[in-house]
N, C-alpha and C positions, 0 to 999 in steps of 0.2 A: 773835110765832114765833122760837124761838131759831136756826132755821138760814136764816129769812129776813134777820134781825140781821146773822147771822155773814155771810151772801153780801154783803151791805151793805157790811159792814166791808173785807171781803178787797176790794172793788173800789175802795175809796177808797184803800187803801194800796198799792195795785198791787204784790201779793206772792204768790205761791204759799206758802201757810203748810202746804202738806200735807207739805211737806218740812221734815228738821230742819236749819236754817242755824247755821253757827257764826259767831257776830258779835263782830268785833274790841272791844275795851274802849273806845277812845275812841267808838267808835260807839254803845254802850252808855250812856257817860257823856253825850254829847248827847241821846239820846234821853229820858234821865231828867229832864234840865234842862227840856225842854220839857213844859207842861202837857198830859195827857192826856184828850183827849174823852171827855165822859160815856157816849155808845154805845161807846167802846172799854172802858172801865171795866165795862160792862153785859157785852158780849160775853166780856172776859176774865173776869168772874167765873162766868158761865155755863159755860165752857170749865173752869176749875177744878173747879167743882163735878162735872162729866162725870169729870175726869181722877182727881179723889179717889175716887169711887166705883168707878172700873174698877180702881184700885190696892188699895182695900178687900177688891176682890172676888177679887183674886189669878188675875182671868182673862186678862189679855193684858196684859202691860207695855209692850211695843209701843207699843199706841194710848195706855195713860196717858202715857208719855215724850211722845210727838206733842202729846195735849192740853195737857199743861203747857207743852210749848214755844210752843204756839198762843197760849196765854194771856200768857205772859211778851213775845211779838211784838206784841199789842196793848196789855200794860201792864206795860211793864217794872218797875214797884213794887209787882207783887202778889205781897205775901209767901207768900200761902199757896200759889201756883203753883210759886213757887221752892221752896217746902219740899218737895210733893210731888216736883219733880224731883230735888231733892238726895237724898230718901230711896231714891228709885227705884237712884241713881248708886250710894249707901251698899250698899243690897242687893246689887246686882250684886258688888262689891269685897269683903264680908264673909260672904256665906253661902252655904251649899252650894247648888248647882245641879242635884243629882241628887236629881230630886222623887220623892217617896214618897206625902203627903198635902197639901192644901192646909193642913192644921191646923198643921203642922209645918214644911212647907218649899215652895218655891213654883215655878212651871212656871219651866224654865230660859229665860233669852233667846235670840233666835235672833242669830246674827253682825250682822243689820243693825242692834239694836238695841246688841250690844255695841261694834259701830263708833260709834255715835252718842254714846254715852258717853265713849269711849276718846278721840275729837277734841272732847267738848266745852270742854279747856281748850285748844284749839286747837294742840294736838300730837299724834302717833303716837309712840309708843313702841314698839319691836321686841316687848317683852313683849306688851303690848296686840294687837299684830299677830299675835302668835303665838295667842293667845287668840281673836280674832277668826277666825283659820282654821281652828282645831278647832271652833270651833261651826258654821262653815259648811261642814265638808267629810262629805259625804253616805258615802262610803267609810269615813271613820275611825267613823261611827255604824254603820254595818253591822258592821264588824268588831269592835264591842263587843257588839253584839247575838249574834253566832257566838261569841264567848267566854263570854257567858251560857247559848248552847244547849251548849257544850261542859261546863261545868259542870252542867249538867242531865244529860246524857249520864253524866258520872263517878256522878254520883249515882245515877240509874238502874241503872249497874252494878254500884256496890257494893249496892244493894239487893237485887239479884237472889240476892245470897249467903245470904241471911236466909230467915226463913219467910214463906209469902204465907198470908195469912188471909181469908176472906169468912164473910158472915152470910147464913143462908139461912132463908126463913119460906116455907111451902107449906100451904096450905089446900084441901081437895077434899071428894071424897064419891062415893056410887056406892049400887048395888044388891047386896045379899049376900043369897042365898036369899029374893030376893022383899023383903026390907026394906031401906028407904034408911037408909043411914050417911053420916058427916062423919068428917073427919079433920084431924089438925093437926100439924105438925111445925115444932119450931123446932133450927136446928143450927148450928154454926160448924164450917167445913171449913178444915183446914190441909193444906199441901205444902211439904216442905221438900227441898231436892237433897241429899244425902248424899255423893256424889262423881261427880264428871264429869271426874276426870284434870287438873286445874287448869284447864278452859276456863273458868270464869267468874273465878278468879285471873287469867289471862293477859286477858281481857276488860276487866278491870278497868285492868291494865296500858296496854292499847291507848287506852282512854279518856283516862287520864291522859297518856299522850304527844301524842294528838290535842289538849287543851286546853293543854299547853304550847305546841303548834304554833300554834294559835290565838291565844294570849297574845304568842308572839314576832312574829305577823303585826301584831298590834293595834300593839306597841311601835315596829316597823318602820315602819308607815305614820306614826306621831305623830313620828319622828325626821325621817322624810322629811320631812313637810310642816314641821317647823320648819326643815330645812335650806335648802328651797325658798323659805320666806317671808324666813329672813335673808339668804339670797344676792338676793331681790329687795329688801328694805330697804336691804341696803349698798349695791346698784345704784343705789339713788336718791339715797342720801348720796353716792356719786362723782358723780352726774351733777350734783347742788346744788352741790358743790364746784367741778367743772369749770366749771359755768354763772357762778359768781362769778368764777372766776379769769379765764375769757375774757373775761369782759364789763370787767373792771377793765382787761384788755390791751386791749381794745376802745377803750375810752375815752381811753387813754392814746395809742393810734395814732390813734385820730380826730382828737384834737388835734394831734397832730405832724403829720397829714397838713394840716390845715388850716394850719398853720404855713408848711409847705413850699409848699403851693399859693400863698400870697401872694408867697413868696420868686421862687418860679417867675417870677410876674406880674412881677414887678420884675427879671427877668433876671439872677436871684442863683443860680438852681440849673440845672445843664444839665439841656437836655431829655432824655437819655438815664436820668440818675440820676431825674428827675421820671417817666418812664414805669415806671422800675423799681420806684420807691416807690408808684406807682398800682397796678401789679399786688398787690403785697405786701396792700396796702388793703383790694383785691377780695378777697383770700383771706381775710384776716381778717374781712370783712363774711360769707364763706360760711361760715367755722369758726363764728362767733356764731350764725349761723342753724342750723347743724349740731347745735351743740350745745344750743341752745333743744329742737329736734325730739327729740335724745336724753333731756333731761330729760321730756319728755311721754311718750315711749316707756318710760322706767323707771317713770314712775307708774303706766301703763297695767300692766307687768307686775306691779307692786305690789300693785295693785287686783284684778287677774287672779288672785292667789295668795291673795289674802283671800276671793276670793269675793263681792265687792262691786261695785255697779255704778262706772263711771267717775264721779267728781266732783270738784270743786277740790283744788287741789295743796295737802295738809296738811302743814304743816311737820313734818320728823321731828326724832329726835335726830342731832344732827350731831356729836358727840361722838366721835373717832376716835384713841383711845388702844391700844396694844397693852402688855401686859407679858409677854414672852418667858417660855416655860416650857420646863424642862429634862424631855427624854424619853427613858426608857431604852430602845431600840430593842428589843432583847431582851424587855422585859416587854411592850412594846408588842405584839409579835406573837404572845407566849404568849397575852394577854387578847383579840386577835383570833380566835385559835384556840377559846378556851375561851366568849367572852362574844358575838362577830358572831351578829347576828341569822339574818343569812341561814344561817349554818352550823347553828344551832339548828335552823331551820324544817327544813332538811334533815335533820337528825339526828332528829329527832321524827318525821320520813318515814320514816326507815331503821328506828326502833323500832317504828314503827306496824304496817310490812309484817314485822317479825320477830314481833312478838306475835300477828300474823295468821297466822302458819306455825304457831305455837305453840298456837293456838285449833284449827287444824285438826288438829293431832297430838294434842292431846287427846281430840278427836272418834273416834279411832281406840281409844280405851282404854273399858273399862267405865263404864256409866253407871248410876247408883243413886238412884232416887227414896222418897220415903216422903210417901205421904199419908194422911189419916186426917178422922176428922169425931166429935164428940160433939154430943148434944143431948138433945132429948126429943120424943116423939110417941107419939099416940095415936087409938084410933077409938072410936066409939060411935054407937047407935043416933039416928037425928034426932030422936026424940021425947023423947031425953034432953034435960031442961031444962038440966042442970048444963055441957052440952058434955064433950068426950073428957076422958078421964082420961089426964094425959101422964105416960108412964115412959120410963126412960133408953136411948137408942141410941146406938150406934155404931158406927164400923168403922176397919179399917187396912188400908193396901194396901202392899205393896213391890213395886219393879218396877224390872228391870236389864235391860239392853241391850247387846249386846256385838258390836260390829261384827268380821267376817272378811273381807278383801278387800271386795268389791261387795256384799257381804251383809251381814245383822244379824240375830241371835239374840236374843229376848226372851222374859225370862220374869216372871210375874206371881204374887203369893200376896195374898191377900186373905181377910180374917175379919171377919164383921159378924154383928152383934148388935141383933135388931130388939125393939120393946116387943111388950106386948101388943094384938091384933085382937080383930076379933069371932069369927074363926075358929080363932084361936089365943089362947087365954086366958092362956099362961104365956109368951108371947113365944117369938122362935125364934133359931136363930143356922146360919150356913153358913160354910165354908171351901172355898178352891178354890186350885189350883195350874194356872198355864196357860203352854203354850209356845208360840212362834211362830216363823218363819225368814222373814224377808223376803228375795226373789230380788232383787238387783241394784238395793235401794234406796238403796244407800250411792252411786253414783257421782257424783254431784254432789260429795260431802266429797272424792273422789280427784280431780277436776278441780280445784277450790278449791285443794287442797294445791300441786299443779304451777304453778299461775296463782301463787299464793301466794310459793312459793321465786322463780321469775322476776321477781317485784315487788319482791321483798327485795333478789336482786343489782342490781337496777337502781337501786334506792334507795341502796344503798351506794356505785356506781358514781359517782351523782349527788352524793352526800354528798365523796365524794375530791375530785370535779373541783370543788365549791363551795369547797372549804379551800384548793385551789391560787389559784381565782381571786379569794378573798377576800384571801388572803395579797399577792398581788400588787399589789391595787387598795389596800391599807392601806400598802404599801410607797411606792406613789406618792404619797399623802397625806403620808406623812412626809416624802418628798424635796419635793414642794410647799412644804411648812413651811419646811423648812431654805433652799429656794431662795428662798423669800419674804423669808427674814430677812435674807439677803445682799443682795437687791434695796433692801431698806428702807436698809440701810447705805450702801448706793451712791447711792440717791436722796439721802440727807440729804447726803452728801458734794457729789454734784453742784449740789443747791439751795445749798448755802455756796459754791460757786465761781461757780453764776449770779450769785447775789448780788453778789458782788464786780465780777465783770464787766461785769453790768450798771451798777453804778456808774462802773466807769472808761470805759464806752461812751458814759454821760450825760455825762461830765466831757470828754472826748475830742471830743465833738459839739459843746458848747457852745466848744471851742477850735478848732473848725473843722477838727481832725485826723481826724474819723470821719464817714462819709457818714450821713444820716438813715436809711438802709435798712438799715444796722448796728445800728442804735438800736430800730427797730422788730423786727429779727431776734432781737434780743436780748430785747424786751418778751415776743415770742411764746414764744421757750424758756423764758422766768420760768415763764408761765403753765405750759406744758406741764410745766415738773419740778416743780411743785407740786402738779399732778394725778398725775403719777406718783407721788408719795410717798403720797399720800392712797389710791390705788389699789394700792400695793403692800401697804400695812399692813392693809387690808381683803382683800387675798389670804391675807394671813397667816390672818387669820380665819377665812376661809372654809377653809381646811385646817385650821384647829383643829375647826372644826365638823364636816370630815369625819372627822377622826382618833375624835372622840367617837363619831360614827355608826357607824364601822368598828369600835370596842370595845362598842357596843351601849351606852353609857353617857352621858346627855346631863351634860353640863357637867365630865366628869373631868378634862379639860387647861383647863378655865376656858371663858370665853364662853358 
């Protein structure tokens, strides 16, 4: 039994292979050097077979990927399992993930699988993190569906401009003069709005504004996700660098403390200086522990932004470089006013309210509809074996309604042509003029019109307020970037000074002209200044991302 064999193997290797693990290269090499037991090979082959079948079926990429990983854990030399795993990773990188049919495309992977593929090389890049967060965002997916709904609504509004057609078939019978008969009618019904005072056009404009608003909300959510993930990613980079700097400083401080302790035991260092140095050393220990906790917190924030469970600390791209960009302040503010997504959303809301008023105004005008039908109809005695003899039959109806105040005047003209029947052998026709007046049947339109004017005024006020708020926020992003550039320049100069100062203190300490506490303080200052430079560069990057988000264009100013 395959399941029993697999269970036995799992117990022997003492590993939970239900989760995908990233194994470092030395461990892989060591595993390949050892001979693989036969039962491991059998289990690996069976898992590979299952993975291949699931992959070919395109039914569950997550399961296929995990099965191939399990097979490689059992037998690292299993080339078929490696091939299946590599093929899945290739699919994820080079194929379209928008599924239409299994024949052409494949089921899009969830964020969990995307995360496993991303960390398979033992590193998580920023672009991979952004892709994972998009796949895991429920709100982003729902907004995509909302955009599709907006497109359908726009199509529906445009279709209302054109004729509506329906096909009709009627079969019946009855008694005429004591004789049974049967009838049959085939008909095509048509209706066309002739004049609605522009209501249908304004409805299309309203649907277009709604669709643009939904698209802006989708793009806004995408940019907010990228900004959130990028901020969390840079937070991890900062924390890793800080941990490295503080660990290096701690090791040097620890060595200095050990040397000073020996000197104190030999009465070569005053007790006051020893106690002072001990205080600094204890502070260094606390700082190191705080930095380690901060690193854990940064990774937790990153995993939370990705929407994946907390796992081991996957290495990130530690590249911290910044190419300063020149920003035309006036052009930047103009782009904010024209392209900012929050402003566009408010602008589309105002347009929607405006066209809603136009629709209500159009309802105050005359409305004309044209309806008609063409077809064949006939009747015959039920004893007639050949069935009804079908003849032409058609009708035409023109209707109009004119609102006045809360009332409506209606007019209708119709002309009908009937085919021959048992009682009318030559067919017949009739015509009719009809006038009606509806009393107080238009109150709802009057109320909706007044509500629409209030909504439009509110939307205009919100749009004006949004323009002011977004411009102020965009200006703050601009000054944040300029401030970060100055801080980078300052940190570089301070770091150069700190390096020289540290070398000088080391030299004077050897000459017994400086106390060891001064050396430790200089070491701590060096670590702090190194971290300050890294954090200020990432602050500048954050400001660039924020400016890109303010103008609604990802990557416009770089990053």
